[in-house]
C-alpha positions in Angstrom: 130.2 82.3 110.3 131.8 85.6 109.0 130.2 89.0 109.1 131.9 91.9 107.6 132.3 94.8 109.9 131.4 98.3 108.5 135.3 99.1 108.5 136.1 96.9 106.8 133.0 96.8 104.1 133.9 100.5 103.4 137.4 100.0 103.3 136.6 97.1 100.7 137.2 93.7 102.3 136.1 90.9 100.6 134.9 88.0 102.7 133.1 85.4 101.9 129.9 84.8 104.2 129.4 81.3 105.2 126.0 80.0 106.3 123.8 80.1 109.3 122.1 76.7 110.1 118.7 76.2 111.5 118.3 72.8 112.9 114.4 72.5 112.2 112.2 75.3 109.5 109.8 76.2 112.6 107.2 78.5 111.7 108.3 82.1 112.5 105.4 83.3 114.2 103.2 81.0 116.7 100.2 82.4 117.6 97.4 81.2 120.5 93.5 81.5 121.0 93.0 82.0 124.2 90.3 83.4 125.0 90.3 87.4 124.9 88.3 88.3 127.8 85.7 91.7 127.8 87.6 93.4 124.8 85.5 92.9 121.8 88.2 90.9 119.2 88.1 92.7 115.4 91.1 93.3 112.9 91.8 96.0 110.3 95.4 96.4 107.7 97.0 96.5 110.7 96.0 93.9 112.2 93.8 91.3 114.6 93.1 93.7 117.8 91.2 93.8 121.2 89.2 96.8 121.8 88.3 98.0 124.9 84.7 100.0 125.2 82.9 101.6 127.6 79.9 103.8 128.0 79.8 103.5 123.7 82.8 104.9 122.9 86.3 103.3 122.5 88.9 104.0 124.9 91.8 101.9 123.7 92.8 98.9 121.4 96.2 96.4 121.2 97.4 93.9 119.2 95.0 90.7 119.2 98.4 88.6 119.2 102.1 87.9 120.9 104.5 90.1 119.0 108.1 90.6 119.3 108.3 94.3 117.5 105.7 96.7 118.2 103.3 97.6 116.1 101.7 101.5 116.8 99.0 101.5 114.5 97.1 99.2 116.8 96.8 101.4 119.5 94.4 103.7 116.9 91.2 101.8 117.5 90.0 104.9 119.1 90.8 107.5 116.7 90.3 105.6 114.3 86.3 106.1 114.5 85.8 109.2 117.3 87.7 111.9 115.3 86.1 116.2 114.3 87.3 114.8 111.0 84.5 112.7 111.0 81.4 112.9 108.1 77.8 113.6 110.4 75.9 112.9 107.8 75.1 113.5 104.3 75.7 116.8 102.2 75.9 118.6 99.4 77.9 120.6 97.8 75.6 123.9 98.0 76.1 125.2 94.2 75.3 121.7 93.0 71.7 121.3 95.3 70.2 124.8 94.3 70.6 123.7 90.4 72.4 120.1 89.4 72.3 120.8 85.7 74.3 123.9 85.7 75.4 124.1 89.6 77.5 127.2 90.5 80.2 127.9 92.5 83.5 125.8 92.9 84.2 122.3 93.7 86.8 122.5 96.8 85.4 126.2 98.1 81.9 126.1 97.9 79.7 125.3 101.2 77.9 122.8 102.6 74.4 122.1 103.0 72.7 118.9 105.0 70.3 116.6 103.9 68.4 114.0 104.7 69.4 110.3 102.7 66.7 110.1 101.2 67.5 113.6 100.0 70.8 112.8 98.6 69.9 109.4 97.1 66.5 110.7 95.1 69.3 113.3 94.1 72.2 110.7 93.5 69.8 108.6 91.2 68.4 111.1 89.0 71.4 113.0 88.5 73.2 109.6 87.6 70.4 108.5 85.3 70.4 111.6 83.6 73.4 111.0 82.6 74.0 107.9 81.7 71.0 108.0 79.1 72.2 111.3 77.8 76.3 109.8 77.4 76.1 106.0 77.9 77.6 103.7 80.7 81.4 104.6 79.6 80.6 108.3 80.9 79.8 106.9 85.3 83.4 106.1 86.4 83.2 103.6 89.5 87.4 103.0 89.9 87.0 103.7 93.8 90.6 102.5 94.0 92.3 102.9 98.1 92.9 100.9 101.0 89.0 100.0 101.4 88.3 97.7 104.8 89.4 94.5 105.5 86.0 92.5 105.7 85.0 90.3 103.1 81.4 92.0 103.1 81.8 95.5 103.5 84.5 96.0 100.4 83.4 99.5 99.2 84.7 99.2 95.7 83.2 95.9 95.0 79.8 97.1 96.2 80.0 99.9 94.5 80.9 97.8 91.5 77.6 95.7 92.2 76.0 97.9 91.6 76.8 99.9 89.1 76.8 96.4 86.8 73.5 96.9 87.7 73.0 100.0 86.4 74.4 99.2 82.9 78.1 99.0 83.5 80.7 101.9 84.0 84.1 102.9 83.0 86.9 101.4 85.7 91.0 101.1 85.6 93.4 98.6 85.2 96.4 98.3 88.4 97.0 100.4 91.1 99.6 103.2 92.2 102.0 101.0 94.5 103.3 98.5 91.9 101.9 100.2 88.4 104.9 99.8 86.7 106.4 96.2 88.3 102.8 94.3 87.6 103.2 95.7 83.9 106.6 95.0 83.5 107.1 91.3 84.9 104.9 89.8 83.4 107.4 90.5 79.7 109.9 89.3 81.8 109.8 86.3 84.4 105.8 85.5 83.1 103.7 86.3 85.9 102.9 89.7 88.5 105.4 89.2 90.7 105.1 92.2 93.2 101.9 90.0 94.4 103.0 86.7 94.9 104.4 84.1 97.8 108.4 84.4 98.6 110.3 81.4 99.4 109.9 81.6 103.1 111.0 83.1 106.2 112.1 79.7 107.6 113.8 79.2 104.4 116.0 82.4 104.2 116.9 81.9 107.9 118.3 78.9 107.3 119.9 78.9 103.7 120.6 82.8 102.6 124.4 84.2 103.7 123.8 87.8 102.4 120.9 89.5 102.8 120.2 92.7 100.4 117.3 95.4 101.6 116.9 97.2 97.8 115.0 100.6 98.7 112.3 98.8 101.5 111.7 100.0 104.4 109.6 96.8 105.9 109.5 98.0 109.7 106.9 100.7 108.4 105.1 98.9 105.0 105.1 95.3 107.1 102.4 97.0 110.1 99.7 96.4 107.1 97.8 94.6 105.3 95.5 94.1 102.3 93.4 91.7 104.5 94.8 91.9 108.3 98.7 91.5 108.9 100.0 87.9 109.9 102.7 90.3 111.8 105.2 87.1 111.1 107.3 89.5 109.0 108.3 91.6 112.0 109.2 88.6 113.6 111.2 87.7 111.0 113.1 90.7 110.1 113.8 90.9 113.8 114.7 87.4 113.9 117.4 88.1 111.3 118.8 91.1 113.1 119.4 87.9 115.6 121.1 86.3 113.2 124.8 86.4 112.0 124.0 86.9 108.4 125.5 89.8 106.5 122.6 92.3 105.9 123.0 95.3 103.2 121.1 98.2 103.1 121.0 99.5 100.0 118.2 103.2 100.4 118.5 107.0 99.7 117.4 107.1 103.5 118.5 105.8 106.7 114.7 104.1 106.9 113.4 103.2 110.6 114.3 99.0 109.1 117.7 100.7 108.4 118.1 101.9 112.6 116.3 98.7 113.7 119.5 96.5 112.7 122.0 99.6 113.4 125.3 97.6 113.3 124.0 95.2 112.3 123.3 96.5 108.5 125.7 98.0 106.2 124.4 100.9 104.6 125.0 102.4 101.5 123.3 105.5 100.1 122.9 106.4 95.9 121.2 109.2 94.6 117.5 108.5 94.3 116.2 107.2 90.9 119.8 105.9 89.9 118.8 102.1 90.9 119.6 100.7 87.0 122.7 102.9 87.0 124.3 101.0 89.8 122.7 97.8 88.9 124.8 98.0 85.3 127.9 98.5 87.7 127.7 95.6 89.4 126.4 93.4 86.8 129.7 95.4 84.9 131.8 94.3 87.8 130.4 90.5 87.9 131.0 90.4 84.0 135.0 91.8 84.2 135.5 89.2 86.9 134.0 86.7 85.4 132.0 85.9 88.2 128.5 85.8 86.3 127.0 82.1 85.8 126.9 81.9 82.2 125.5 78.5 82.4 122.6 80.0 84.4 121.7 82.5 81.8 122.6 80.2 78.1 119.9 77.4 80.6 117.5 80.0 81.8 117.6 83.6 80.3 117.2 84.3 77.3 118.5 87.3 75.5 120.8 88.3 77.7 123.6 88.3 74.7 121.9 91.6 73.6 121.9 93.3 76.8 125.4 92.2 77.7 126.1 94.7 74.6 125.2 97.1 76.2 126.8 96.6 79.1 129.7 96.7 77.8 129.2 99.6 75.7 129.2 97.2 72.1 126.2 98.8 71.0 125.8 102.0 72.2 129.6 103.1 72.9 129.0 103.3 76.6 130.6 100.7 79.2 128.1 100.6 81.9 131.5 100.0 84.2 131.7 100.8 88.3 133.2 103.7 87.3 130.9 105.2 85.3 128.0 103.7 87.5 129.8 106.0 90.3 129.3 108.9 88.5 125.5 108.4 88.7 125.0 107.4 91.8 126.8 108.9 94.1 128.5 105.5 95.7 132.0 104.6 95.1 133.1 102.3 92.2 135.2 100.6 94.6 132.0 99.5 96.1 130.4 98.4 93.3 132.8 96.1 92.4 133.0 95.0 96.4 129.3 93.9 96.7 130.0 91.8 93.2 132.4 89.7 94.7 129.8 89.6 97.9 127.2 88.6 95.8 128.7 86.3 93.7 130.7 84.1 96.1 127.8 84.0 98.5 124.1 82.8 98.7 122.5 86.2 98.3 118.7 87.0 98.6 117.9 90.5 97.0 114.2 92.0 98.5 113.7 94.5 96.4 110.5 97.6 97.4 108.2 99.1 95.0 109.4 102.3 95.9 112.5 102.5 92.8 109.9 101.7 90.3 107.9 104.4 91.1 109.0 106.7 89.3 110.2 107.9 86.0 111.0 104.8 83.5 110.1 102.2 86.4 109.8 99.1 84.6 113.2 99.5 84.7 114.0 98.9 87.7 113.0 95.6 88.8 113.6 93.9 85.5 117.6 94.8 85.8 117.2 93.9 88.9 116.1 90.2 88.1 118.8 90.1 85.7 121.2 90.7 88.6 119.4 88.0 90.0 120.2 85.4 86.5 123.3 86.7 86.4 124.5 85.4 90.0 122.5 82.0 88.7 121.1 81.8 92.5 117.4 82.2 91.3 115.4 78.7 92.2 118.0 78.0 94.8 117.2 78.0 98.6 117.6 81.3 100.4 119.4 82.6 96.7 117.3 84.4 94.1 114.8 88.3 93.8 111.9 88.8 96.2 109.8 91.7 95.8 107.2 91.7 98.7 108.9 90.4 101.1 108.0 94.3 102.8 104.6 93.9 102.0 101.5 91.1 103.8 103.9 89.5 104.7 104.9 87.6 101.6 107.3 85.0 103.1 105.1 83.9 105.6 104.4 79.7 104.8 101.1 79.0 103.3 98.8 77.4 106.0 96.4 74.5 105.5 93.5 76.8 106.3 89.7 76.9 105.6 89.7 79.9 103.2 87.4 83.5 102.9 85.5 83.9 100.0 84.2 87.6 99.6 81.6 89.0 98.2 81.9 90.0 94.7 80.3 92.5 91.8 78.5 90.0 90.0 75.7 88.8 91.3 74.4 85.6 91.8 71.9 85.0 89.0 71.7 88.3 87.6 73.1 87.7 84.1 71.1 84.3 83.5 69.3 84.5 80.8 66.1 85.6 80.5 67.0 88.2 83.1 66.1 91.7 82.1 68.0 93.3 84.4 71.4 95.0 82.7 74.2 93.7 84.3 77.8 94.2 82.6 80.5 94.9 84.5 83.6 97.6 83.6 83.1 99.0 79.8 86.0 100.9 79.5 89.2 100.5 81.4 92.4 102.6 81.7 95.7 102.7 84.4 94.4 104.3 87.4 97.4 106.4 87.5 96.8 108.4 84.6 92.9 109.5 86.0 93.7 113.2 85.6 94.8 112.3 81.8 91.7 110.7 80.8 90.0 114.0 82.7 91.7 116.1 80.7 91.8 114.0 77.7 88.2 112.4 77.1 88.1 110.4 74.1 92.0 110.2 72.9 94.1 107.7 72.2 97.0 106.4 74.3 99.4 103.9 74.2 99.0 101.0 76.8 101.4 97.6 76.9 101.2 97.4 73.2 98.0 98.7 72.6 95.9 101.6 71.4 93.2 102.6 74.0 90.8 105.4 74.4 90.2 107.2 77.6 86.4 107.3 77.9 84.5 110.9 78.2 83.9 110.9 82.0 81.0 112.9 83.5 80.3 111.6 86.9 82.4 110.1 89.4 81.7 108.0 92.6 84.3 107.3 94.7 83.8 104.7 97.7 86.5 103.7 99.9 89.6 105.5 99.1 91.2 108.8 98.8 92.8 110.1 95.7 93.6 113.8 96.5 96.3 112.0 99.2 97.7 109.4 96.5 97.5 110.9 93.2 100.1 113.6 92.0 100.5 117.3 91.1 97.5 117.6 93.7 96.6 121.5 91.8 96.6 119.6 88.2 93.7 117.3 89.6 91.9 120.0 91.2 91.3 121.6 88.4 90.6 118.3 86.4 88.4 117.2 88.8 86.0 120.4 88.0 85.2 119.0 84.7 82.7 116.3 85.6 78.8 117.0 85.5 78.2 115.2 89.2 81.2 113.8 92.0 79.3 111.3 95.0 82.2 110.4 97.3 81.3 107.7 100.4 83.5 108.5 102.9 83.9 108.3 106.9 86.3 111.4 107.0 86.2 114.6 105.4 89.3 113.8 103.3 90.1 116.5 100.6 88.4 114.6 98.4 85.3 114.8 100.0 85.8 118.2 100.1 86.0 118.5 96.4 82.8 116.6 95.9 79.2 117.7 95.1 77.9 115.0 97.1 79.3 113.2 100.5 77.8 110.5 101.9 78.9 109.4 105.9 80.6 106.1 105.4 80.9 103.1 108.8 84.4 102.5 109.7 85.0 99.2 110.2 84.4 99.3 113.6 81.0 99.9 112.9 79.7 96.8 111.1 80.3 93.4 111.2 82.8 91.3 108.9 85.3 88.5 108.5 89.1 88.3 107.4 91.7 86.2 107.0 95.1 87.2 108.4 98.1 87.4 105.9 97.5 87.9 102.4 99.8 84.7 101.9 99.5 83.2 104.6 95.5 83.3 105.9 96.8 82.2 109.6 93.7 82.9 111.0 90.4 83.3 110.5 89.0 87.0 112.5 85.8 87.6 113.6 85.8 90.8 112.4 83.5 92.3 115.6 81.5 95.5 115.7 82.5 97.1 118.3 80.4 100.6 118.1 76.9 101.6 117.4 77.2 103.4 113.8 78.2 107.3 114.5 75.8 109.6 114.0 74.3 109.2 110.2 76.6 106.9 108.9 76.0 103.9 107.5 77.2 101.2 105.6 78.0 101.0 101.8 76.1 97.5 101.6 72.9 99.3 102.7 73.7 102.3 100.8 74.1 100.9 97.3 71.0 98.8 98.2 69.0 101.0 98.4 70.2 103.0 95.2 69.4 99.2 93.8 66.0 99.6 94.6 65.7 103.1 92.9 66.7 101.2 90.4 64.1 99.1 89.8 61.2 97.9 91.8 62.5 94.6 93.2 66.1 95.9 92.8 67.1 95.8 96.8 66.7 91.7 96.8 68.5 91.3 93.9 71.2 93.4 94.8 71.5 91.9 98.5 70.1 88.2 96.9 68.3 88.8 99.7 70.4 88.6 103.1 71.3 90.5 105.5 74.8 91.1 107.3 75.0 88.1 109.0 73.6 85.8 106.9 75.9 87.0 104.0 79.0 86.9 106.9 77.4 82.7 108.0 77.4 81.7 104.6 81.2 83.5 103.8 82.4 81.2 107.2 80.5 77.6 105.9 82.4 78.3 103.0 85.3 78.9 104.5 84.6 76.3 107.1 83.8 73.2 103.4 87.6 74.3 102.7 89.1 73.6 105.7 87.5 69.9 105.9 89.0 68.9 102.8 92.8 70.7 104.3 91.6 68.7 107.6 91.1 72.3 109.7 88.5 71.3 112.2 86.4 74.6 112.4 83.4 74.7 114.8 79.3 75.5 113.6 80.0 79.5 112.5 77.5 80.4 115.6 80.0 78.7 118.0 82.7 80.7 116.6 81.1 84.7 116.8 80.7 84.1 119.9 83.9 83.0 120.9 85.4 85.8 120.4 88.4 84.5 119.5 91.1 84.1 116.4 90.7 80.6 114.3 93.9 79.3 114.1 95.0 77.2 111.1 97.3 74.5 110.3 100.8 74.8 110.0 102.3 73.2 106.8 105.8 72.4 107.2 106.0 71.2 103.7 104.8 74.8 102.7 107.7 76.1 104.6 110.2 74.9 102.2 108.9 76.7 99.3 111.5 78.2 97.6 110.8 80.4 94.1 111.5 79.2 90.8 112.7 75.8 92.3 110.8 74.1 90.4 111.7 75.8 86.8 115.5 75.1 87.3 114.4 71.6 88.1 113.0 71.2 84.9 112.5 74.6 82.8 110.9 72.1 80.3 108.5 71.0 82.1 107.4 74.2 84.0 108.3 76.7 82.1 107.6 80.2 82.7 104.8 82.3 81.7 106.8 84.1 79.1 106.5 83.6 75.1 110.0 81.8 75.0 109.3 80.1 78.0 112.5 81.5 79.9 113.6 84.7 82.2 113.6 87.1 79.2 116.2 89.7 79.5 116.0 90.9 76.2 112.3 90.7 75.4 111.1 91.0 71.1 107.9 91.7 72.3 108.5 94.7 74.2 110.9 95.1 71.2 107.5 95.2 68.9 106.6 98.0 70.5 108.8 100.4 69.7 108.6 102.7 73.1 111.0 105.0 72.9 110.4 105.2 77.7 110.5 101.4 77.5 113.5 99.3 75.5 113.5 96.2 75.1 115.9 95.2 78.2 116.9 97.1 81.1 118.8 100.5 80.5 119.7 103.0 81.7 117.4 106.2 80.9 118.0 109.9 83.1 114.6 110.8 84.3 113.1 114.3 83.3 113.6 115.8 87.3 116.8 114.0 89.1 119.8 115.3 91.3 121.7 114.6 88.1 120.0 117.7 86.0 118.9 119.7 89.5 119.8 123.3 88.9 121.2 125.2 91.2 119.7 125.0 94.7 117.4 121.9 93.6 117.1 119.2 95.7 115.3 115.4 94.4 112.2 114.6 96.3 111.2 111.5 97.8 108.2 110.5 98.9 108.0 107.5 101.2 106.2 105.4 103.3 105.7 106.5 107.0 106.0 104.9 109.9 102.7 105.6 111.5 99.6 105.7 109.6 98.6 103.7 106.5 99.1 106.1 103.2 96.8 109.0 104.3 94.4 107.0 106.9 95.5 108.3 110.4 96.8 111.0 109.6 94.6 112.7 112.0 95.4 110.3 115.0 97.2 110.9 118.0 100.0 109.3 116.3 100.2 112.3 114.7 102.7 113.6 117.5 105.2 110.8 117.0 106.3 112.4 114.1 104.9 116.3 113.3 107.4 119.5 113.6 105.3 122.0 114.3 101.8 120.4 113.5 103.1 120.1 110.2 104.0 116.8 108.1 107.8 116.6 108.7 111.0 117.3 105.8 114.2 115.4 106.4 117.1 117.9 105.2 120.3 116.7 105.1 122.2 118.7 107.3 124.6 120.8 104.8 121.4 121.5 102.5 120.1 122.5 105.2 122.8 124.8 107.3 123.3 125.9 103.1 119.5 127.5 103.6 119.8 128.6 107.1 117.3 126.1 108.2 117.3 124.5 111.9 115.9 122.0 113.5 111.7 122.6 114.0 112.0 126.0 111.6 108.6 126.0 109.3 110.6 125.1 105.9 108.6 126.2 102.6 109.6 123.6 99.6 108.5 124.1 96.4 108.8 123.8 92.3 106.5 125.4 89.0 103.5 123.0 90.4 103.0 124.3 93.6 104.1 124.9 97.8 104.3 122.5 100.7 104.7 124.2 104.6 106.6 121.1 106.3 108.3 120.8 109.6 112.8 121.0 109.2 113.7 117.6 110.9 117.8 117.5 109.8 119.1 114.6 109.9 122.5 112.6 108.6 120.3 109.8 107.5 120.1 110.9 104.3 121.2 111.2 101.2 122.6 115.3 100.4 121.5 116.6 97.5 117.6 114.9 98.6 114.4 115.6 100.7 111.6 113.5 101.9 108.8 114.3 102.7 106.5 111.1 103.5 103.7 110.6 101.1 99.4 110.5 103.3 99.6 114.0 104.4 96.3 115.4 103.6 95.7 118.3 101.2 95.3 121.2 103.6 95.0 124.2 101.0 95.2 127.9 101.4 93.0 130.0 99.9 94.9 133.3 99.4 98.2 131.7 99.0 97.4 128.3 97.6 100.0 126.7 99.9 98.8 122.6 100.8 98.9 124.0 105.3 99.8 120.6 106.5 102.9 118.8 104.0 101.3 117.1 101.1 104.0 115.9 99.3 101.9 114.9 96.1 101.0 119.0 95.7 105.3 119.1 94.6 105.2 116.2 92.3 105.1 115.3 88.8 101.6 113.3 86.6 103.8 111.5 84.4 103.8 107.7 83.5 106.7 105.4 84.2 106.1 105.1 80.6 103.7 104.3 78.0 104.3 100.5 78.6 102.7 100.3 82.0 101.5 103.8 82.7 102.1 103.3 86.6 102.8 106.5 89.0 106.0 108.6 88.9 105.8 109.9 92.1 109.3 109.4 92.7 110.7 111.9 90.3 110.8 115.5 91.0 112.9 118.6 92.1 112.0 120.8 94.7 113.6 124.0 96.1 113.3 124.3 100.2 113.4 128.1 102.3 112.7 129.2 106.0 109.5 129.5 106.2 108.9 133.5 107.4 104.8 134.0 106.6 102.3 134.1 109.1 101.6 130.6 110.7 98.5 129.5 109.2 96.0 127.1 111.3 96.1 123.8 109.9 92.4 123.0 109.2 92.7 119.7 107.1 90.7 117.5 109.4 88.2 120.3 109.6 84.3 119.7 108.4 84.5 122.8 105.7 81.8 125.2 105.5 78.0 124.0 106.7 75.5 126.9 104.9 
């Protein structure tokens, strides 16, 4: 096999790369279930862990599975439980407690008063019933979006909605912040949500791909976590990929941790942020110009390519999307784009793309264009070719095991909706895109467009948020704070004093996952292990489980409500039942699973059976082999490069084929001194989780969130390494620490998402560097209404004001 050196690549070498052959496709990550000693076995999003306890306190933790690549998050169990940021007792905002009907004070600046659990729950119940009876169930928002516990029982969002269903319904949310644009556009393009689908497996990629393109993804960061618990296979895959002789091309405005990990084994290309579509169009033009695109594939497996090609060649709008045209937008030399077209077409190429590129204005166009580029290469459905959107998430290429798969608690209550039952059971009566919550609060009852339909925002009067921290993940924090004043009641169920908790009326202290018992699987796609999530320590202070809190609330709805809510089962009875259901599925798959009592006592992972056939899975292979018998879920049954459905919507911000649309804020129209802001995933936390942990010392600069700045941009502003920096725009200002690096595209800066907002009451500056103080709260388009947090510009300057104390992790003023 021949690999491309950096020097030859940049000079324009056009070598063809042969295939690496692996004699046998073996599982990437083989695990053991040896006795775990005295440590308690549990799990979190960052994997199965062994946790040491002394005198009722967690003292250390480590991963329970062998790993080649370290996962720093697995050392954090102590900080996860024992931190000054904990909410210790039920708390009520003073102005609200004094007069719930007409409260004084302002959310976010009022003192809190400690109350008993009964006082807090009675107050919530009385005001909840008043609001529900006055305004109707649609006025109660129970979306509670967030990275809740990994467990199948203690799922905060589901438990909240289970209670709200008993109360008579609620308003909820659609979609998520992670993939808001992609999950709406992809069904129009390929007939499935795609971003949460199993990918062509790691063993197949290692055996058959010649070129692996990492387009806007940073798996060394994001594969530390999973929605259930990470199985660790993804980090091991990228370790093996690094050792292989494949050509690795990383396209990213930043030299990410992943690119650093590959070192000289990867070719790093840095376009300007937000310009991926233009860059892909330049490559696509080069494919057509050189005759290297697969016309036979396009004719057989796609529809609408002719209309897209008219746009590509400039026949429909007068602008040919040549590599030279693309280069002026994306900042990558035209010759490199032509070389990329040559490399992609002459080799078996896997285009792995991340989600950050679609968290931008017009984000729908990014993944649509990448699918179009893959279709032009004609390798979709072939081993090691095509595209994939979840290689960086939850180990999407780890083969699915033959497994006893755990069920989970449901918002629907068994028997509660049967004929003749007098409980008012209803799910979400109105749902809106989660990233439009501020717009909903600002415009109650207003019509808006979403995915071809006219919908109406609910008139929200009450919010109950459980298991998430929306003040960290939503854009334009100051706009959010203003809109957050509108409801009559806001309840937050939370282990920590997050910014959302500090802006609540009532705050309920909730256990962490290490203070209760639960079950989970490792691997959202692989189901590689079944893990006992054992209670490690007693609940801290007066923290209680969401399950018990909502059971108590259900009893307040009506006598006997607790029994209906819990189905008359205890925590361990629920877990026993879930395990037995998994055991029954395991028997069907010929997987031996011991009885629950033995399993729970053993304190071991239960590894599921490796399936050699599943390890050969190739995404879209069946469609490619027989598109008539295996059509896609699109109207045509094919890949839709031009969508007649979207054409019918007539959205100016989402044309019917992939299109370059210049964002409102980007480097191409930045005014003097403005830089484009990126808000990437951080290396040592899960979004906002663990921002307070000891790991903070690994990245904080001057005890603030760092801002990555190119040396030339720093020099122009007199900023040196370690300086405090003020980053600002018309939305707000933040205090950050200067990290000067040539590993970022000049004209751009990066502040990682997830820092807890910490607004100074005098100046309004966020003392902790919360990036969403600066990001614009606009929809990706009216098709998907997704999060567009990567479409903002900022100015920066050396900070010369007084050093402001960090208070993000302190409890608020207590009356």
